[in-house]
N, CA and C of each residue as an Amber inpcrd file, in Angstrom:
protein
   297
 -33.5430000   4.8560000  17.6980000 -32.5830000   5.9260000  17.9000000
 -32.7820000   6.9720000  16.7980000 -32.9080000   8.2130000  17.1940000
 -33.0560000   9.2760000  16.2040000 -31.6930000   9.8950000  15.9330000
 -31.4760000  10.2330000  14.6980000 -30.2230000  10.8830000  14.3350000
 -30.5210000  12.2930000  13.8670000 -29.6570000  13.1960000  14.2200000
 -29.7950000  14.5710000  13.7620000 -28.4850000  14.9720000  13.1090000
 -28.5760000  15.9170000  12.2300000 -27.4060000  16.4100000  11.5290000
 -27.0870000  17.8080000  12.0290000 -25.8400000  18.0250000  12.3620000
 -25.3850000  19.3560000  12.7380000 -25.0610000  20.1010000  11.4540000
 -25.7840000  21.1820000  11.2040000 -25.5940000  21.9280000   9.9650000
 -24.7570000  23.1780000  10.2080000 -24.3680000  23.7930000   9.1170000
 -23.6230000  25.0500000   9.1760000 -24.4470000  26.0990000   9.9290000
 -25.7530000  26.1360000   9.6600000 -26.6440000  27.0900000  10.3380000
 -26.6860000  26.8320000  11.8420000 -26.6840000  25.5580000  12.2410000
 -26.6750000  25.2200000  13.6700000 -25.4040000  25.7370000  14.3370000
 -24.2810000  25.5600000  13.6700000 -23.0040000  26.0280000  14.2200000
 -23.0150000  27.5460000  14.3540000 -23.5190000  28.2280000  13.3360000
 -23.5880000  29.6890000  13.3700000 -24.4900000  30.1610000  14.5070000
 -25.6580000  29.5430000  14.6530000 -26.5760000  29.9170000  15.7360000
 -25.9530000  29.7060000  17.1090000 -25.2960000  28.5650000  17.2920000
 -24.6440000  28.2720000  18.5760000 -23.5170000  29.2520000  18.8470000
 -22.7150000  29.5270000  17.8520000 -21.6140000  30.4720000  18.0030000
 -22.1370000  31.8580000  18.3670000 -23.1600000  32.3230000  17.6760000
 -23.7320000  33.6490000  17.9540000 -24.2790000  33.7140000  19.3810000
 -24.9470000  32.6500000  19.8060000 -25.5420000  32.6180000  21.1480000
 -24.4780000  32.5110000  22.2380000 -23.5170000  31.5930000  22.0710000
 -22.5140000  31.3440000  23.1060000 -21.5270000  32.4970000  23.2740000
 -21.1430000  33.1220000  22.1720000 -20.1490000  34.1910000  22.2160000
 -20.8320000  35.5570000  22.2980000 -22.1490000  35.5550000  22.1210000
 -22.9540000  36.7690000  22.1830000 -22.5030000  37.7920000  21.1410000
 -22.5090000  37.3340000  19.8820000 -22.1870000  38.2160000  18.7640000
 -23.3350000  38.1330000  17.7620000 -23.4640000  39.1280000  16.8970000
 -24.5230000  39.0710000  15.8740000 -24.3220000  37.8800000  14.9360000
 -25.4280000  37.4010000  14.4040000 -25.3860000  36.2240000  13.5320000
 -24.4900000  36.4510000  12.3140000 -24.4870000  37.6540000  11.7490000
 -23.6550000  37.9060000  10.5650000 -22.1640000  37.8280000  10.9090000
 -21.7890000  38.1970000  12.1270000 -20.3830000  38.0660000  12.5460000
 -20.0240000  36.5930000  12.7570000 -20.9550000  35.8320000  13.3320000
 -20.7210000  34.3950000  13.5240000 -20.5710000  33.7050000  12.1700000
 -21.3860000  34.1230000  11.2070000 -21.3030000  33.5640000   9.8530000
 -19.9460000  33.8830000   9.2330000 -19.5160000  35.1230000   9.3470000
 -18.2220000  35.5260000   8.7840000 -17.0780000  34.7620000   9.4500000
 -17.1650000  34.5840000  10.7630000 -16.1280000  33.8460000  11.4810000
 -16.0500000  32.4010000  11.0000000 -17.1960000  31.7390000  10.9080000
 -17.2060000  30.3390000  10.4630000 -16.6960000  30.2190000   9.0350000
 -17.1480000  31.0960000   8.1540000 -16.7030000  31.0510000   6.7600000
 -15.1890000  31.2610000   6.6580000 -14.6560000  32.2120000   7.4160000
 -13.2080000  32.4700000   7.3930000 -12.4390000  31.2730000   7.9280000
 -12.9550000  30.6580000   8.9840000 -12.2980000  29.4810000   9.5670000
 -12.2620000  28.3340000   8.5630000 -13.4000000  28.0470000   7.9460000
 -13.4560000  26.9490000   6.9830000 -12.5790000  27.2320000   5.7670000
 -12.5750000  28.4670000   5.2880000 -11.7400000  28.8210000   4.1380000
 -10.2570000  28.6650000   4.4740000  -9.8690000  29.0640000   5.6880000
  -8.4800000  28.8990000   6.1350000  -8.0930000  27.4240000   6.1420000
  -9.0060000  26.5800000   6.6040000  -8.7370000  25.1430000   6.6370000
  -8.5960000  24.5820000   5.2210000  -9.4680000  24.9990000   4.3310000
  -9.4170000  24.5110000   2.9490000  -8.1050000  24.9020000   2.2800000
  -7.7350000  26.1680000   2.4070000  -6.4900000  26.6490000   1.7950000
  -5.2930000  25.9170000   2.3900000  -5.3050000  25.7170000   3.7000000
  -4.2050000  25.0120000   4.3540000  -4.0780000  23.5820000   3.8340000
  -5.1930000  22.8900000   3.6680000  -5.1440000  21.5220000   3.1400000
  -4.6450000  21.5080000   1.6990000  -5.0280000  22.4970000   0.9190000
  -4.5690000  22.5600000  -0.4760000  -3.0750000  22.8390000  -0.5600000
  -2.5500000  23.6510000   0.3530000  -1.1420000  24.0460000   0.2970000
  -0.2230000  23.1700000   1.1410000  -0.6650000  22.7650000   2.3130000
   0.2240000  22.0880000   3.2590000  -0.1410000  20.6290000   3.5220000
  -1.3100000  20.2230000   3.1270000  -1.7600000  18.8300000   3.2630000
  -1.9810000  18.3520000   4.6940000  -1.9450000  19.2370000   5.7130000
  -2.1200000  18.7730000   7.0840000  -2.6940000  19.8730000   7.9660000
  -3.6940000  19.4940000   8.7870000  -4.2340000  20.3750000   9.8240000
  -4.3250000  19.5420000  11.0930000  -3.7750000  20.0640000  12.1900000
  -3.8770000  19.4020000  13.4860000  -4.6420000  20.3080000  14.4370000
  -5.7420000  19.7960000  14.9790000  -6.5360000  20.5330000  15.9480000
  -6.4530000  19.7870000  17.2770000  -5.7930000  20.3850000  18.2400000
  -5.5820000  19.7640000  19.5370000  -6.9080000  19.3280000  20.1520000
  -6.9380000  18.1550000  20.7140000  -8.1160000  17.5540000  21.3590000
  -9.2620000  17.2710000  20.3980000  -9.0160000  17.3980000  19.1040000
 -10.0590000  17.0800000  18.1310000  -9.5690000  16.0370000  17.1370000
  -8.5030000  16.3580000  16.3900000  -7.9730000  15.3940000  15.4350000
  -7.1410000  16.0510000  14.3640000  -6.7640000  15.2500000  13.3790000
  -5.9170000  15.7200000  12.2790000  -6.5820000  15.4250000  10.9430000
  -6.5540000  16.4170000  10.0690000  -6.9840000  16.2510000   8.6910000
  -5.7200000  16.2030000   7.8530000  -5.6520000  15.2710000   6.9210000
  -4.5080000  15.2760000   6.0200000  -4.9230000  14.8300000   4.6220000
  -4.1200000  15.2360000   3.6520000  -4.3590000  14.8930000   2.2630000
  -3.2980000  13.8720000   1.8660000  -3.7690000  12.7510000   1.3140000
  -2.8470000  11.7070000   0.8780000  -2.9420000  11.5550000  -0.6350000
  -1.8400000  11.1810000  -1.2260000  -1.8100000  10.9320000  -2.6630000
  -2.0030000   9.4380000  -2.8920000  -3.0280000   9.0740000  -3.6330000
  -3.2360000   7.6730000  -3.9940000  -2.6630000   7.4530000  -5.3850000
  -2.0400000   6.3240000  -5.5650000  -1.4200000   6.0160000  -6.8530000
  -2.4210000   5.3600000  -7.8060000  -2.0410000   5.3050000  -9.0510000
  -2.8400000   4.6270000 -10.0740000  -2.8990000   3.1430000  -9.7170000
  -4.0810000   2.5540000  -9.8970000  -4.2150000   1.1270000  -9.6070000
  -5.3210000   0.5260000 -10.4570000  -5.3690000  -0.7870000 -10.4550000
  -6.4000000  -1.4960000 -11.1990000  -7.4720000  -1.9310000 -10.2120000
  -8.7150000  -1.6280000 -10.5400000  -9.8470000  -2.0490000  -9.7230000
 -10.8310000  -2.8250000 -10.5750000 -11.9560000  -3.1650000  -9.9750000
 -12.9770000  -3.9080000 -10.7150000 -14.3250000  -3.2130000 -10.5720000
 -15.0820000  -3.2360000 -11.6520000 -16.4490000  -2.7610000 -11.6180000
 -17.2540000  -3.8160000 -10.8610000 -17.8870000  -3.4650000  -9.7390000
 -18.5950000  -4.4810000  -8.9540000 -19.7830000  -5.1090000  -9.6870000
 -20.3790000  -4.3870000 -10.6190000 -21.5220000  -4.9470000 -11.3640000
 -21.0850000  -5.9680000 -12.3990000 -20.0510000  -5.6150000 -13.1620000
 -19.6560000  -6.4700000 -14.2920000 -18.4440000  -7.3440000 -13.9960000
 -17.6560000  -6.9650000 -12.9850000 -16.4300000  -7.6930000 -12.6970000
 -15.2880000  -7.3180000 -13.6300000 -15.5410000  -6.3960000 -14.5460000
 -14.5420000  -5.9770000 -15.5260000 -13.4980000  -5.0790000 -14.8660000
 -12.2290000  -5.3020000 -15.2350000 -11.1480000  -4.4810000 -14.6830000
 -11.2020000  -3.0680000 -15.2400000 -10.8270000  -2.1140000 -14.3760000
 -10.7840000  -0.7070000 -14.7920000  -9.6170000  -0.0400000 -14.0950000
  -8.9960000   0.9240000 -14.7620000  -7.8820000   1.6570000 -14.1760000
  -8.4550000   2.7960000 -13.3240000  -8.0050000   2.8780000 -12.0860000
  -8.3900000   3.9640000 -11.1880000  -7.2470000   4.9620000 -11.2020000
  -7.5570000   6.1770000 -11.5870000  -6.5220000   7.1940000 -11.7730000
  -5.9630000   7.6750000 -10.4360000  -4.7340000   8.1960000 -10.4350000
  -4.1540000   8.7400000  -9.2090000  -4.9620000   9.9600000  -8.7570000
  -5.0620000  10.1390000  -7.4550000  -5.8130000  11.2710000  -6.9430000
  -5.4030000  11.5840000  -5.5160000  -5.8090000  12.7570000  -5.0640000
  -5.5650000  13.1680000  -3.6790000  -6.8510000  12.9370000  -2.9020000
  -6.7320000  12.3560000  -1.7040000  -7.9060000  12.0940000  -0.8740000
  -7.7150000  12.7170000   0.5020000  -8.8100000  13.1540000   1.0810000
  -8.8010000  13.7570000   2.4000000  -9.1230000  12.6890000   3.4320000
  -8.3570000  12.6700000   4.5160000  -8.6660000  11.7400000   5.6010000
  -8.6460000  12.4800000   6.9300000  -9.3400000  11.9210000   7.9020000
  -9.4260000  12.5050000   9.2350000  -9.0860000  11.4280000  10.2520000
  -8.2320000  11.7770000  11.2010000  -7.8890000  10.8610000  12.2800000
  -8.2550000  11.5600000  13.5920000  -9.2710000  11.0460000  14.2990000
  -9.6770000  11.6970000  15.5380000  -8.6260000  11.5460000  16.6290000
  -8.5670000  12.5300000  17.5340000  -7.6370000  12.4460000  18.6630000
  -8.1520000  11.4070000  19.6510000  -7.2800000  10.9770000  20.5310000
  -7.6660000  10.0200000  21.5630000  -8.7680000  10.6170000  22.4440000
  -8.6570000  11.8990000  22.7620000  -9.6460000  12.5910000  23.5820000
 -11.0230000  12.5320000  22.9200000 -11.0990000  12.8330000  21.6200000
 -12.3680000  12.7950000  20.9020000 -12.9250000  11.3790000  20.8640000
 -12.0800000  10.4050000  20.5950000 -12.5240000   9.0050000  20.5780000
 -13.1300000   8.5980000  21.9130000 -12.4590000   8.9850000  23.0070000
 -12.9560000   8.6340000  24.3350000 -14.2960000   9.3070000  24.6250000
 -14.4320000  10.5760000  24.2470000 -15.6830000  11.2990000  24.4690000
 -16.8330000  10.6530000  23.6920000 -16.6110000  10.3090000  22.4380000
 -17.6470000   9.6970000  21.6210000 -17.9890000   8.3120000  22.1780000
 -16.9970000   7.5600000  22.5750000 -17.2430000   6.2250000  23.1090000
 -18.0620000   6.2900000  24.3960000 -17.7260000   7.2330000  25.2930000
 -18.4770000   7.3980000  26.5500000 -19.9120000   7.7730000  26.2710000
 -20.1310000   8.5930000  25.2650000 -21.4850000   9.0450000  24.9220000
 -22.3310000   7.8830000  24.4310000 -21.7200000   6.9800000  23.6570000
 -22.4510000   5.8480000  23.1060000 -22.8080000   4.8280000  24.1840000
 -21.8840000   4.6070000  25.1020000 -22.0360000   3.5480000  26.0970000
 -22.8840000   3.9640000  27.1980000
């Protein structure tokens, strides 16, 4: 099975071709969209995209973990983490594609 990566350039090329706009406009559109998403996650901690999924930021608390090499305990500092939960529609589409 071969795997390919969808890159930012691929998205820009597809957008320019499908919407029939110049590549520089497609680039500006994608950059503005991604920046809007980033700012929203920083300020509101949640993005919901219908038929795609939800991005949210969770606060993890301080905890004790272990170094897997040495087994020595170490304190893991509190931090914010990004998570994604796909919609049921997206899950079904991906599952159908695999099967």
